[in-house]
Biopython code that builds the backbone (N, CA, C, O; Angstrom):
import numpy as np
from Bio.PDB.StructureBuilder import StructureBuilder

atoms = [
    (1, "UNK", "N", (-14.657, 152.752, 100.347)),
    (1, "UNK", "CA", (-13.729, 153.189, 99.625)),
    (1, "UNK", "C", (-12.841, 154.124, 100.222)),
    (1, "UNK", "O", (-11.637, 153.933, 100.047)),
    (2, "UNK", "N", (-13.045, 154.659, 100.590)),
    (2, "UNK", "CA", (-12.386, 156.365, 101.096)),
    (2, "UNK", "C", (-10.910, 155.921, 101.690)),
    (2, "UNK", "O", (-10.047, 156.782, 101.524)),
    (3, "UNK", "N", (-10.544, 154.885, 102.262)),
    (3, "UNK", "CA", (-9.110, 155.227, 103.094)),
    (3, "UNK", "C", (-8.252, 153.982, 102.001)),
    (3, "UNK", "O", (-7.319, 153.343, 102.487)),
    (4, "UNK", "N", (-8.645, 153.761, 100.650)),
    (4, "UNK", "CA", (-8.407, 153.146, 99.961)),
    (4, "UNK", "C", (-7.037, 153.546, 98.882)),
    (4, "UNK", "O", (-6.302, 152.564, 98.994)),
    (5, "UNK", "N", (-6.444, 154.429, 98.005)),
    (5, "UNK", "CA", (-6.152, 155.137, 97.179)),
    (5, "UNK", "C", (-6.368, 154.054, 95.966)),
    (5, "UNK", "O", (-6.615, 152.883, 96.255)),
    (6, "UNK", "N", (-6.256, 154.532, 94.426)),
    (6, "UNK", "CA", (-6.003, 153.657, 93.939)),
    (6, "UNK", "C", (-5.092, 152.514, 93.832)),
    (6, "UNK", "O", (-5.312, 151.303, 93.817)),
    (7, "UNK", "N", (-3.720, 153.387, 93.744)),
    (7, "UNK", "CA", (-2.572, 152.877, 94.001)),
    (7, "UNK", "C", (-2.058, 151.807, 94.960)),
    (7, "UNK", "O", (-1.041, 151.231, 94.574)),
    (8, "UNK", "N", (-2.533, 151.452, 96.064)),
    (8, "UNK", "CA", (-3.452, 150.428, 96.692)),
    (8, "UNK", "C", (-4.274, 149.357, 96.506)),
    (8, "UNK", "O", (-4.103, 148.218, 96.940)),
    (9, "UNK", "N", (-5.372, 149.859, 95.698)),
    (9, "UNK", "CA", (-6.154, 148.767, 94.931)),
    (9, "UNK", "C", (-5.554, 147.965, 93.937)),
    (9, "UNK", "O", (-5.902, 146.852, 93.544)),
    (10, "UNK", "N", (-4.567, 148.703, 93.566)),
    (10, "UNK", "CA", (-4.377, 148.011, 92.290)),
    (10, "UNK", "C", (-3.249, 146.698, 92.699)),
    (10, "UNK", "O", (-3.154, 145.538, 92.299)),
    (11, "UNK", "N", (-2.246, 147.762, 93.985)),
    (11, "UNK", "CA", (-1.944, 146.544, 94.127)),
    (11, "UNK", "C", (-1.937, 145.300, 94.763)),
    (11, "UNK", "O", (-1.229, 144.294, 94.714)),
    (12, "UNK", "N", (-3.366, 145.818, 95.640)),
    (12, "UNK", "CA", (-4.072, 144.070, 96.364)),
    (12, "UNK", "C", (-3.823, 143.368, 95.403)),
    (12, "UNK", "O", (-3.033, 142.428, 95.314)),
    (13, "UNK", "N", (-5.159, 144.251, 93.918)),
    (13, "UNK", "CA", (-5.214, 143.024, 92.828)),
    (13, "UNK", "C", (-4.081, 142.618, 92.506)),
    (13, "UNK", "O", (-4.018, 141.395, 92.381)),
    (14, "UNK", "N", (-2.534, 143.554, 92.201)),
    (14, "UNK", "CA", (-1.737, 143.256, 91.498)),
    (14, "UNK", "C", (-0.816, 141.517, 92.266)),
    (14, "UNK", "O", (-0.271, 140.609, 91.638)),
    (15, "UNK", "N", (-1.035, 141.716, 94.017)),
    (15, "UNK", "CA", (-0.052, 140.615, 94.950)),
    (15, "UNK", "C", (-1.674, 139.103, 94.500)),
    (15, "UNK", "O", (-1.493, 137.920, 94.210)),
    (16, "UNK", "N", (-2.709, 139.674, 94.599)),
    (16, "UNK", "CA", (-3.363, 138.293, 94.492)),
    (16, "UNK", "C", (-3.544, 137.547, 93.214)),
    (16, "UNK", "O", (-4.041, 136.425, 93.117)),
    (17, "UNK", "N", (-3.018, 138.405, 92.093)),
    (17, "UNK", "CA", (-2.948, 137.514, 90.374)),
    (17, "UNK", "C", (-1.776, 137.080, 90.513)),
    (17, "UNK", "O", (-1.525, 135.991, 89.996)),
    (18, "UNK", "N", (-0.526, 137.923, 91.378)),
    (18, "UNK", "CA", (0.889, 137.155, 91.318)),
    (18, "UNK", "C", (1.357, 135.915, 92.092)),
    (18, "UNK", "O", (2.453, 135.368, 91.969)),
    (19, "UNK", "N", (0.161, 135.486, 93.068)),
    (19, "UNK", "CA", (-0.042, 134.801, 94.183)),
    (19, "UNK", "C", (-0.431, 133.350, 93.272)),
    (19, "UNK", "O", (0.134, 132.262, 93.161)),
    (20, "UNK", "N", (-1.655, 133.921, 92.711)),
    (20, "UNK", "CA", (-2.168, 132.701, 91.678)),
    (20, "UNK", "C", (-1.205, 132.105, 90.573)),
    (20, "UNK", "O", (-1.179, 130.922, 90.234)),
    (21, "UNK", "N", (-0.129, 133.494, 89.882)),
    (21, "UNK", "CA", (0.802, 133.090, 89.378)),
    (21, "UNK", "C", (1.800, 132.083, 89.681)),
    (21, "UNK", "O", (2.258, 131.193, 88.964)),
    (22, "UNK", "N", (1.995, 132.330, 90.630)),
    (22, "UNK", "CA", (3.353, 131.349, 91.459)),
    (22, "UNK", "C", (2.673, 129.941, 91.989)),
    (22, "UNK", "O", (3.250, 128.968, 92.474)),
    (23, "UNK", "N", (1.566, 130.097, 91.795)),
    (23, "UNK", "CA", (0.792, 128.993, 92.507)),
    (23, "UNK", "C", (0.751, 127.693, 90.649)),
    (23, "UNK", "O", (0.821, 126.464, 90.667)),
    (24, "UNK", "N", (0.657, 128.358, 89.701)),
    (24, "UNK", "CA", (0.387, 127.721, 88.385)),
    (24, "UNK", "C", (2.045, 127.688, 88.019)),
    (24, "UNK", "O", (2.267, 127.138, 86.940)),
    (25, "UNK", "N", (2.745, 127.978, 88.436)),
    (25, "UNK", "CA", (4.180, 128.029, 87.964)),
    (25, "UNK", "C", (4.637, 126.490, 88.808)),
    (25, "UNK", "O", (5.237, 125.493, 88.408)),
    (26, "UNK", "N", (4.046, 126.850, 90.117)),
    (26, "UNK", "CA", (4.572, 125.631, 91.252)),
    (26, "UNK", "C", (3.623, 124.281, 90.970)),
    (26, "UNK", "O", (3.905, 123.120, 91.266)),
    (27, "UNK", "N", (2.630, 124.686, 90.428)),
    (27, "UNK", "CA", (1.807, 123.337, 90.127)),
    (27, "UNK", "C", (1.980, 122.389, 88.787)),
    (27, "UNK", "O", (1.764, 121.191, 88.610)),
    (28, "UNK", "N", (2.638, 123.815, 87.604)),
    (28, "UNK", "CA", (2.912, 123.352, 86.206)),
    (28, "UNK", "C", (4.397, 122.446, 86.814)),
    (28, "UNK", "O", (4.526, 121.279, 86.447)),
    (29, "UNK", "N", (5.497, 123.099, 87.776)),
    (29, "UNK", "CA", (6.306, 122.035, 87.757)),
    (29, "UNK", "C", (6.482, 120.485, 88.129)),
    (29, "UNK", "O", (7.342, 119.715, 87.702)),
    (30, "UNK", "N", (5.300, 120.189, 89.163)),
    (30, "UNK", "CA", (5.686, 119.313, 89.740)),
    (30, "UNK", "C", (4.091, 117.880, 88.713)),
    (30, "UNK", "O", (3.993, 116.663, 88.866)),
    (31, "UNK", "N", (3.203, 118.837, 87.806)),
    (31, "UNK", "CA", (2.885, 117.789, 86.975)),
    (31, "UNK", "C", (4.072, 117.842, 85.787)),
    (31, "UNK", "O", (4.234, 116.731, 85.283)),
    (32, "UNK", "N", (5.024, 118.992, 85.174)),
    (32, "UNK", "CA", (5.825, 118.450, 84.838)),
    (32, "UNK", "C", (7.551, 117.697, 85.111)),
    (32, "UNK", "O", (8.647, 117.935, 84.603)),
    (33, "UNK", "N", (7.160, 116.893, 85.972)),
    (33, "UNK", "CA", (8.267, 115.707, 86.665)),
    (33, "UNK", "C", (7.527, 114.890, 86.585)),
    (33, "UNK", "O", (7.770, 114.144, 87.533)),
    (34, "UNK", "N", (6.421, 114.369, 85.828)),
    (34, "UNK", "CA", (6.157, 112.912, 85.175)),
    (34, "UNK", "C", (6.691, 113.210, 83.483)),
    (34, "UNK", "O", (6.962, 112.520, 82.501)),
    (35, "UNK", "N", (6.662, 114.228, 83.730)),
    (35, "UNK", "CA", (6.948, 114.149, 81.718)),
    (35, "UNK", "C", (8.038, 113.842, 81.565)),
    (35, "UNK", "O", (8.927, 114.147, 82.360)),
    (36, "UNK", "N", (8.248, 113.062, 80.338)),
    (36, "UNK", "CA", (9.400, 112.055, 80.197)),
    (36, "UNK", "C", (9.483, 112.290, 78.506)),
    (36, "UNK", "O", (8.453, 112.187, 77.840)),
    (37, "UNK", "N", (10.555, 112.556, 77.982)),
    (37, "UNK", "CA", (10.930, 112.119, 76.526)),
    (37, "UNK", "C", (11.528, 111.436, 76.343)),
    (37, "UNK", "O", (12.658, 111.281, 76.807)),
    (38, "UNK", "N", (10.761, 110.574, 75.337)),
    (38, "UNK", "CA", (10.537, 109.390, 75.122)),
    (38, "UNK", "C", (10.172, 108.700, 74.333)),
    (38, "UNK", "O", (9.377, 109.467, 73.789)),
    (39, "UNK", "N", (10.047, 107.060, 73.336)),
    (39, "UNK", "CA", (9.403, 106.798, 72.301)),
    (39, "UNK", "C", (9.034, 105.694, 73.154)),
    (39, "UNK", "O", (9.890, 105.189, 73.880)),
    (40, "UNK", "N", (7.894, 105.286, 73.141)),
    (40, "UNK", "CA", (6.708, 104.393, 73.191)),
    (40, "UNK", "C", (6.939, 103.415, 71.899)),
    (40, "UNK", "O", (6.418, 103.623, 70.803)),
    (41, "UNK", "N", (7.897, 102.197, 72.234)),
    (41, "UNK", "CA", (7.722, 101.140, 70.466)),
    (41, "UNK", "C", (6.467, 99.832, 71.113)),
    (41, "UNK", "O", (5.631, 99.473, 70.284)),
    (42, "UNK", "N", (6.398, 99.234, 72.445)),
    (42, "UNK", "CA", (6.258, 98.140, 72.420)),
    (42, "UNK", "C", (4.586, 98.644, 72.759)),
    (42, "UNK", "O", (4.103, 99.765, 72.922)),
    (43, "UNK", "N", (4.070, 97.470, 72.777)),
    (43, "UNK", "CA", (2.563, 97.138, 73.228)),
    (43, "UNK", "C", (2.307, 97.277, 74.575)),
    (43, "UNK", "O", (1.309, 97.819, 75.049)),
    (44, "UNK", "N", (3.708, 96.515, 75.513)),
    (44, "UNK", "CA", (3.537, 96.452, 76.474)),
    (44, "UNK", "C", (3.869, 98.051, 77.381)),
    (44, "UNK", "O", (3.474, 98.143, 78.543)),
    (45, "UNK", "N", (4.600, 99.210, 76.725)),
    (45, "UNK", "CA", (4.214, 100.099, 77.663)),
    (45, "UNK", "C", (3.239, 101.031, 76.685)),
    (45, "UNK", "O", (3.719, 101.772, 75.827)),
    (46, "UNK", "N", (2.090, 100.925, 76.877)),
    (46, "UNK", "CA", (0.656, 101.513, 75.676)),
    (46, "UNK", "C", (0.962, 102.295, 77.247)),
    (46, "UNK", "O", (1.869, 103.068, 77.555)),
    (47, "UNK", "N", (-0.117, 101.783, 78.023)),
    (47, "UNK", "CA", (-0.141, 102.494, 79.200)),
    (47, "UNK", "C", (1.187, 103.627, 79.902)),
    (47, "UNK", "O", (0.813, 104.732, 80.295)),
    (48, "UNK", "N", (2.132, 103.394, 79.970)),
    (48, "UNK", "CA", (3.191, 104.572, 79.906)),
    (48, "UNK", "C", (2.601, 105.187, 78.675)),
    (48, "UNK", "O", (2.100, 106.293, 78.877)),
    (49, "UNK", "N", (2.553, 104.831, 77.706)),
    (49, "UNK", "CA", (2.295, 106.330, 76.201)),
    (49, "UNK", "C", (0.419, 106.798, 76.987)),
    (49, "UNK", "O", (-0.011, 107.936, 76.800)),
    (50, "UNK", "N", (-0.213, 106.022, 77.582)),
    (50, "UNK", "CA", (-1.623, 107.017, 77.662)),
    (50, "UNK", "C", (-0.993, 107.995, 78.494)),
    (50, "UNK", "O", (-1.057, 109.214, 78.334)),
    (51, "UNK", "N", (-0.271, 107.271, 79.553)),
    (51, "UNK", "CA", (-0.002, 108.381, 80.793)),
    (51, "UNK", "C", (1.129, 109.463, 80.005)),
    (51, "UNK", "O", (1.172, 110.533, 80.613)),
    (52, "UNK", "N", (1.549, 109.445, 79.452)),
    (52, "UNK", "CA", (2.350, 110.812, 79.098)),
    (52, "UNK", "C", (1.555, 111.387, 78.226)),
    (52, "UNK", "O", (1.987, 112.540, 78.239)),
    (53, "UNK", "N", (0.655, 111.366, 77.450)),
    (53, "UNK", "CA", (-0.187, 112.148, 77.000)),
    (53, "UNK", "C", (-1.451, 112.755, 77.515)),
    (53, "UNK", "O", (-1.966, 113.740, 76.985)),
    (54, "UNK", "N", (-1.966, 112.109, 78.621)),
    (54, "UNK", "CA", (-2.297, 113.286, 79.103)),
    (54, "UNK", "C", (-1.829, 114.323, 80.557)),
    (54, "UNK", "O", (-2.507, 115.054, 81.279)),
    (55, "UNK", "N", (0.069, 113.868, 80.547)),
    (55, "UNK", "CA", (0.895, 114.786, 81.197)),
    (55, "UNK", "C", (0.942, 115.754, 80.528)),
    (55, "UNK", "O", (0.869, 116.905, 80.960)),
    (56, "UNK", "N", (1.117, 115.308, 78.955)),
    (56, "UNK", "CA", (1.028, 116.714, 78.099)),
    (56, "UNK", "C", (-0.174, 117.504, 78.225)),
    (56, "UNK", "O", (-0.024, 118.617, 78.728)),
    (57, "UNK", "N", (-1.446, 117.124, 77.839)),
    (57, "UNK", "CA", (-2.225, 117.792, 77.992)),
    (57, "UNK", "C", (-2.540, 118.620, 78.744)),
    (57, "UNK", "O", (-2.956, 119.725, 78.395)),
    (58, "UNK", "N", (-2.336, 118.071, 80.455)),
    (58, "UNK", "CA", (-2.494, 119.001, 81.436)),
    (58, "UNK", "C", (-1.579, 119.708, 81.561)),
    (58, "UNK", "O", (-1.537, 120.425, 82.561)),
    (59, "UNK", "N", (-0.381, 119.760, 80.457)),
    (59, "UNK", "CA", (0.471, 121.229, 80.346)),
    (59, "UNK", "C", (0.191, 121.881, 80.096)),
    (59, "UNK", "O", (0.234, 122.981, 80.647)),
    (60, "UNK", "N", (-0.427, 121.485, 78.756)),
    (60, "UNK", "CA", (-0.425, 122.398, 77.718)),
    (60, "UNK", "C", (-1.953, 123.401, 78.188)),
    (60, "UNK", "O", (-2.006, 124.530, 77.699)),
    (61, "UNK", "N", (-2.792, 123.077, 78.849)),
    (61, "UNK", "CA", (-3.948, 123.528, 79.475)),
    (61, "UNK", "C", (-3.138, 124.591, 80.741)),
    (61, "UNK", "O", (-3.637, 125.693, 80.970)),
    (62, "UNK", "N", (-2.169, 124.239, 81.324)),
    (62, "UNK", "CA", (-1.588, 124.992, 82.272)),
    (62, "UNK", "C", (-1.377, 126.186, 81.615)),
    (62, "UNK", "O", (-1.883, 127.258, 81.945)),
    (63, "UNK", "N", (-0.271, 125.914, 80.236)),
    (63, "UNK", "CA", (0.531, 126.867, 80.171)),
    (63, "UNK", "C", (-0.444, 127.895, 79.189)),
    (63, "UNK", "O", (0.005, 129.029, 79.015)),
    (64, "UNK", "N", (-1.418, 127.638, 78.709)),
    (64, "UNK", "CA", (-2.216, 128.790, 78.382)),
    (64, "UNK", "C", (-2.832, 129.635, 79.244)),
    (64, "UNK", "O", (-3.197, 130.781, 78.982)),
    (65, "UNK", "N", (-3.011, 128.738, 80.859)),
    (65, "UNK", "CA", (-3.642, 129.453, 81.907)),
    (65, "UNK", "C", (-2.495, 130.329, 82.450)),
    (65, "UNK", "O", (-2.755, 131.516, 82.647)),
    (66, "UNK", "N", (-1.063, 129.802, 82.752)),
    (66, "UNK", "CA", (0.257, 130.995, 83.566)),
    (66, "UNK", "C", (0.705, 132.253, 81.848)),
    (66, "UNK", "O", (1.684, 132.988, 81.974)),
    (67, "UNK", "N", (-0.024, 132.300, 80.613)),
    (67, "UNK", "CA", (0.368, 132.752, 79.629)),
    (67, "UNK", "C", (-0.545, 134.008, 80.034)),
    (67, "UNK", "O", (-0.093, 135.151, 79.976)),
    (68, "UNK", "N", (-2.153, 133.667, 80.539)),
    (68, "UNK", "CA", (-3.426, 134.773, 80.810)),
    (68, "UNK", "C", (-2.630, 135.169, 82.604)),
    (68, "UNK", "O", (-2.213, 136.311, 82.801)),
    (69, "UNK", "N", (-2.568, 134.517, 83.289)),
    (69, "UNK", "CA", (-2.411, 135.598, 84.480)),
    (69, "UNK", "C", (-0.930, 136.080, 83.931)),
    (69, "UNK", "O", (-0.568, 137.241, 84.119)),
    (70, "UNK", "N", (-0.312, 135.376, 83.423)),
    (70, "UNK", "CA", (1.068, 136.787, 83.546)),
    (70, "UNK", "C", (0.640, 137.722, 82.593)),
    (70, "UNK", "O", (1.610, 138.479, 82.566)),
    (71, "UNK", "N", (-0.089, 138.121, 81.877)),
    (71, "UNK", "CA", (0.197, 139.311, 80.795)),
    (71, "UNK", "C", (-1.355, 140.140, 82.175)),
    (71, "UNK", "O", (-1.061, 141.274, 82.553)),
    (72, "UNK", "N", (-2.265, 139.766, 82.557)),
    (72, "UNK", "CA", (-2.778, 139.766, 83.603)),
    (72, "UNK", "C", (-1.721, 141.004, 84.667)),
    (72, "UNK", "O", (-1.668, 142.230, 84.760)),
    (73, "UNK", "N", (-0.867, 139.598, 85.446)),
    (73, "UNK", "CA", (0.270, 140.282, 86.491)),
    (73, "UNK", "C", (0.609, 141.636, 85.646)),
    (73, "UNK", "O", (0.298, 142.792, 85.933)),
    (74, "UNK", "N", (1.258, 141.207, 84.643)),
    (74, "UNK", "CA", (1.862, 142.197, 83.479)),
    (74, "UNK", "C", (1.375, 143.862, 83.894)),
    (74, "UNK", "O", (2.015, 144.785, 84.399)),
    (75, "UNK", "N", (-0.279, 143.737, 83.355)),
    (75, "UNK", "CA", (-0.917, 144.690, 83.298)),
    (75, "UNK", "C", (-0.509, 145.606, 84.248)),
    (75, "UNK", "O", (0.264, 146.564, 84.265)),
    (76, "UNK", "N", (-1.422, 144.913, 85.227)),
    (76, "UNK", "CA", (-1.095, 145.564, 86.755)),
    (76, "UNK", "C", (-0.235, 146.016, 86.994)),
    (76, "UNK", "O", (-0.188, 147.211, 87.286)),
    (77, "UNK", "N", (0.581, 145.397, 86.971)),
    (77, "UNK", "CA", (2.082, 146.057, 87.118)),
    (77, "UNK", "C", (2.786, 147.325, 86.265)),
    (77, "UNK", "O", (3.786, 147.879, 86.721)),
    (78, "UNK", "N", (2.126, 147.781, 84.867)),
    (78, "UNK", "CA", (2.024, 148.912, 84.079)),
    (78, "UNK", "C", (1.346, 149.712, 84.904)),
    (78, "UNK", "O", (1.786, 150.741, 85.416)),
    (79, "UNK", "N", (0.081, 149.170, 85.068)),
    (79, "UNK", "CA", (-1.004, 150.450, 85.712)),
    (79, "UNK", "C", (-0.393, 150.858, 87.172)),
    (79, "UNK", "O", (-0.430, 152.055, 87.458)),
    (80, "UNK", "N", (0.088, 150.068, 87.982)),
    (80, "UNK", "CA", (0.538, 150.708, 88.860)),
    (80, "UNK", "C", (1.947, 151.655, 88.999)),
    (80, "UNK", "O", (2.091, 152.538, 89.845)),
    (81, "UNK", "N", (2.719, 151.356, 88.208)),
    (81, "UNK", "CA", (3.545, 152.331, 87.522)),
    (81, "UNK", "C", (2.826, 153.232, 86.920)),
    (81, "UNK", "O", (3.526, 154.212, 86.665)),
    (82, "UNK", "N", (2.050, 153.317, 86.672)),
    (82, "UNK", "CA", (1.309, 154.923, 85.346)),
    (82, "UNK", "C", (1.287, 155.800, 87.237)),
    (82, "UNK", "O", (1.991, 156.589, 87.868)),
    (83, "UNK", "N", (0.184, 155.115, 87.421)),
    (83, "UNK", "CA", (-0.356, 155.625, 88.163)),
    (83, "UNK", "C", (0.321, 155.912, 89.843)),
    (83, "UNK", "O", (-0.404, 156.591, 90.571)),
    (84, "UNK", "N", (1.093, 155.626, 90.189)),
    (84, "UNK", "CA", (2.516, 156.331, 90.872)),
    (84, "UNK", "C", (3.036, 157.211, 89.704)),
    (84, "UNK", "O", (3.240, 158.278, 90.283)),
    (85, "UNK", "N", (3.392, 157.409, 88.324)),
    (85, "UNK", "CA", (4.372, 158.190, 88.175)),
    (85, "UNK", "C", (3.336, 159.099, 88.344)),
    (85, "UNK", "O", (3.805, 160.152, 88.774)),
    (86, "UNK", "N", (2.020, 159.159, 88.179)),
    (86, "UNK", "CA", (0.748, 160.091, 87.573)),
    (86, "UNK", "C", (0.666, 160.245, 89.137)),
    (86, "UNK", "O", (1.012, 161.426, 89.147)),
    (87, "UNK", "N", (0.492, 159.981, 90.321)),
    (87, "UNK", "CA", (0.569, 160.414, 91.840)),
    (87, "UNK", "C", (1.992, 161.342, 91.789)),
    (87, "UNK", "O", (1.858, 162.330, 92.511)),
    (88, "UNK", "N", (3.176, 161.291, 91.197)),
    (88, "UNK", "CA", (4.162, 162.114, 91.509)),
    (88, "UNK", "C", (4.264, 162.843, 90.753)),
    (88, "UNK", "O", (5.005, 163.727, 91.186)),
    (89, "UNK", "N", (3.782, 163.154, 89.281)),
    (89, "UNK", "CA", (3.750, 164.710, 88.538)),
    (89, "UNK", "C", (2.843, 165.426, 89.732)),
    (89, "UNK", "O", (3.203, 166.326, 90.491)),
    (90, "UNK", "N", (1.579, 164.768, 89.668)),
    (90, "UNK", "CA", (0.420, 165.439, 90.113)),
    (90, "UNK", "C", (0.092, 165.440, 91.335)),
    (90, "UNK", "O", (-1.050, 165.082, 91.621)),
    (91, "UNK", "N", (1.087, 165.878, 92.457)),
    (91, "UNK", "CA", (0.666, 165.850, 93.675)),
    (91, "UNK", "C", (-0.972, 166.632, 93.982)),
    (91, "UNK", "O", (-1.332, 167.736, 93.574)),
    (92, "UNK", "N", (-1.706, 165.720, 94.762)),
    (92, "UNK", "CA", (-2.700, 166.908, 95.334)),
    (92, "UNK", "C", (-2.351, 167.212, 96.820)),
    (92, "UNK", "O", (-1.992, 166.599, 97.826)),
    (93, "UNK", "N", (-2.677, 168.611, 96.390)),
    (93, "UNK", "CA", (-2.801, 169.320, 97.765)),
    (93, "UNK", "C", (-3.758, 169.488, 98.628)),
    (93, "UNK", "O", (-4.863, 169.977, 98.395)),
    (94, "UNK", "N", (-3.279, 169.013, 99.831)),
    (94, "UNK", "CA", (-4.893, 169.338, 100.973)),
    (94, "UNK", "C", (-3.921, 169.710, 101.997)),
    (94, "UNK", "O", (-2.745, 169.578, 102.335)),
    (95, "UNK", "N", (-5.726, 170.580, 102.505)),
    (95, "UNK", "CA", (-4.899, 171.227, 103.772)),
    (95, "UNK", "C", (-5.275, 172.362, 103.532)),
    (95, "UNK", "O", (-4.910, 173.297, 104.245)),
]
sb = StructureBuilder()
sb.init_structure("model")
sb.init_model(0)
sb.init_chain("A")
sb.init_seg("    ")
for serial, (resi, resn, name, xyz) in enumerate(atoms, 1):
    if name == "N":
        sb.init_residue(resn, " ", resi, " ")
    sb.init_atom(name, np.array(xyz, "f"), 0.0, 1.0, " ", f" {name:<3s}", serial, name[0])
structure = sb.get_structure()
């Protein structure tokens, strides 16, 4: 790990987390396509109602993961900014 600075490692972690975040957003959009805003009044539409309930459950779980991964991505971004500022204020003298 001698060749990697803390900023480079944070950038790598942040990149991975952000790619996961984008993938979750895309997956949520795909799942959300099947989400409909309607009321099912007939017994014949009970199967569609069950599909809607399952879709809403999946979206709720995805939203929870999106929040967690989004917060982690934000924390890593702030950490990168802090390390960058620290390195700018206190440059190491070599040579």
